[in-house]
C-alpha positions in Angstrom: 0.4 63.8 -6.7 2.6 60.7 -6.8 1.1 57.9 -8.9 0.7 54.5 -7.2 2.7 51.9 -9.0 0.9 48.7 -9.8 2.1 45.7 -7.9 4.7 43.6 -9.8 3.8 40.1 -10.9 6.1 38.7 -8.2 4.2 40.8 -5.6 0.9 39.7 -6.9 2.0 36.0 -6.7 3.4 36.6 -3.2 0.1 38.1 -2.0 -2.0 35.4 -3.7 -0.1 32.5 -2.1 0.3 34.1 1.3 -3.5 34.8 1.5 -4.2 31.2 0.8 -1.8 30.0 3.4 -3.3 32.3 6.0 -6.8 31.1 5.1 -5.7 27.4 5.4 -6.6 26.8 1.7 -3.0 25.8 1.4 -2.5 23.9 4.7 0.7 22.8 6.3 2.5 20.3 4.1 0.6 21.4 1.0 2.8 21.1 -2.1 3.1 24.3 -4.0 3.4 23.5 -7.7 4.9 26.6 -9.3 3.6 25.8 -12.8 0.0 25.4 -11.6 0.2 28.6 -9.6 1.6 30.5 -12.6 -1.2 29.1 -14.8 -3.9 30.3 -12.4 -2.3 33.7 -12.2 -1.7 33.9 -15.9 2.0 34.7 -15.6 5.3 32.9 -16.1 6.9 30.7 -13.5 9.7 33.3 -12.8 7.7 35.7 -10.7 6.1 32.8 -8.9 9.5 31.4 -8.0 10.5 34.8 -6.7 7.4 35.0 -4.5 7.9 31.4 -3.2 11.5 32.3 -2.3 10.3 35.3 -0.4 7.8 33.2 1.5 10.6 30.7 2.3 12.6 33.6 3.8 9.6 34.3 6.0 9.4 30.7 7.2 6.0 30.0 5.5 7.4 27.8 2.8 10.2 25.2 2.8 11.9 23.4 0.0 12.6 19.7 0.1 14.9 17.7 -2.0 13.1 15.7 -4.8 9.8 17.3 -3.7 9.9 21.0 -4.2 8.1 23.7 -2.3 5.7 22.9 0.5 3.8 25.0 3.1 5.8 24.8 6.3 4.4 22.8 9.2 3.2 24.9 12.0 5.0 23.0 14.8 6.2 19.5 14.2 6.8 18.7 17.9 3.3 19.9 18.8 1.8 17.8 16.1 3.7 14.8 17.3 2.7 15.3 20.9 -0.9 15.8 19.9 -1.0 12.6 17.8 0.7 10.6 20.6 -1.9 11.8 23.1 -4.8 11.4 20.8 -3.7 7.8 20.1 -3.9 7.0 23.8 -7.2 8.6 24.6 -8.9 7.7 21.3 -7.7 4.1 21.8 -9.3 4.1 25.2 -12.5 5.7 24.0 -12.9 3.1 21.2 -12.4 0.2 23.6 -14.9 1.6 26.0 -17.4 2.2 23.1 -17.0 -1.4 21.8 -19.8 -3.0 23.8 -22.2 -0.1 22.7 -21.4 -0.4 19.0 -24.2 -2.3 17.3 -24.3 -3.8 13.8 -25.8 -0.6 12.4 -23.0 1.5 13.7 -20.3 -0.8 12.4 -22.1 -0.9 9.0 -22.0 2.9 9.0 -18.3 2.9 9.8 -17.7 0.3 7.0 -19.6 2.4 4.5 -17.5 5.4 5.3 -14.3 3.3 4.9 -15.6 2.1 1.6 -16.0 5.7 0.5 -12.4 6.3 1.6 -11.2 3.3 -0.4 -12.9 4.6 -3.6 -11.1 7.9 -3.2 -7.7 6.2 -3.4 -7.8 6.2 -7.2 -8.6 9.9 -7.5 -7.1 11.1 -4.2 -8.4 14.2 -2.5 -6.6 14.6 0.8 -9.1 17.0 2.2 -12.2 14.9 1.5 -10.3 11.8 2.7 -9.4 13.5 6.0 -13.0 14.5 6.6 -14.2 10.9 6.0 -11.5 9.7 8.3 -12.8 12.0 11.0 -16.3 10.7 10.4 -15.1 7.1 10.6 -13.4 7.5 13.9 -16.3 9.5 15.3 -18.6 6.6 14.8 -16.3 4.3 16.8 -15.5 6.6 19.8 -18.6 8.8 20.2 -20.6 6.1 22.2 -17.8 6.2 24.9 -19.6 6.2 28.3 -16.8 8.0 30.0 -17.4 11.8 29.4 -14.0 12.8 30.6 -12.2 10.5 28.1 -14.6 11.6 25.3 -13.8 15.2 26.1 -10.1 14.6 25.8 -10.7 12.9 22.4 -12.7 15.9 21.2 -10.0 18.2 22.5 -7.3 16.2 20.7 -9.1 16.3 17.4 -9.7 20.1 17.7 -6.1 20.7 18.5 -5.0 18.5 15.6 -7.1 20.4 13.1 -5.7 23.7 14.4 -2.1 22.5 13.9 -2.5 21.2 10.3 -5.2 20.5 7.8 -4.3 17.0 6.8 -1.5 14.5 7.1 -2.7 12.7 4.0 -1.8 15.6 1.7 1.8 15.3 3.0 2.0 11.5 3.1 -0.6 10.3 0.5 0.9 6.8 0.6 -0.4 6.4 4.2 -4.0 6.6 3.0 -4.2 3.0 1.6 -2.7 1.5 4.8 -5.1 3.6 6.9 -8.1 2.1 5.0 -6.8 -1.4 5.6 -6.3 -0.8 9.3 -9.9 0.6 9.5 -11.2 -2.6 8.0 -9.2 -4.7 10.5 -10.5 -2.6 13.4 -14.1 -3.1 12.2 -13.5 -6.9 12.0 -12.1 -6.9 15.6 -15.2 -5.0 16.8 -17.6 -7.3 15.0 -15.9 -10.4 16.4 -15.9 -9.1 19.9 -12.1 -8.8 20.4 -10.9 -8.0 23.9 -11.0 -4.4 25.0 -7.2 -4.3 25.4 -6.7 -5.6 21.8 -9.1 -3.0 20.5 -7.5 -0.2 22.4 -4.0 -1.2 21.2 -5.2 -1.5 17.6 -6.8 2.0 17.6 -3.8 3.5 19.4 -1.3 1.9 17.0 -3.4 3.0 14.0 -3.0 6.6 15.1 0.7 6.2 15.9 1.4 4.6 12.5 0.1 7.8 10.8 2.5 9.8 13.0 5.4 7.5 12.2 4.7 7.8 8.4 4.6 11.6 8.7 7.9 11.7 10.7 9.6 9.4 8.3 8.6 11.6 5.4 9.9 14.6 7.2 13.2 13.0 8.2 13.9 10.1 5.8 16.7 7.9 7.1 19.7 7.9 4.9 21.0 4.4 4.3 24.6 4.0 5.3 27.0 1.9 3.2 27.1 -0.7 6.0 23.2 -0.9 6.1 23.1 -1.1 2.4 25.3 -4.3 2.5 23.5 -5.9 5.4 
C-alpha cells in the first residue's frame, strides 16, 4: 500500500489562502501580506511566496508595484458599470426620499456617519462598508417609487456580489466619503432642491468609482506634465 505523502508547506499555504478567497474572507482587492500569512501558518515566508505565485498563475492574485500581492478583482468593467448605474438610481431614490426624511431619520444617518468617522483612526474596511450601506439605506429606503427602489436594491446586491469592499482597496477614499455624507445630510436638512440632492448623491457614488479606477490605473506623469 502506497503511503500518502503529507502536503508540503507550499501546498498547505496555497490551500489555506485559496479557501479564504473562495469564501470571500479575502475579498477582491484584499492585500495579502506574506509575513502575516506565514505567521498564522507557523512557517517561513518562502512557501507562502510559492503559494502566492501559484495563485497568481491561476489569476486569483495579482502583484502591483509598490503594493505587493492582492486578491484579483472579479471583473473591473462590471464593477464600473454597476457603480455608474447605482449612482444614477440611488441619486434619484435619495432625491425622491428627501421630502419623507424627517429629523429623526437624518439624525440616525448622522449617527451612523459619526461611527464611520470614528473608525478612520483604526480602520476596518469591512465594518466601514457595512456602516456605509446602513447610512445610504436610511436615505433611499423611503423612496415612494417602488421601481426605482427595486433597482437600487438590485444594484447593491450586484455590487456586493462583485467585490466585498472598495474601501479595503482605496482606504484613503473613506475620509472623503464621510465628509461627503455630512454635506449630503446638511443639504437634506436645509431642504436643497431635488436636483441638487440627486446630483450630490450620484457624484458621491461616482467619486468612489473614480478613486478605485485611479488606484487601479495610476496616471504616469509625463516630463511635460511635470514641468507644467
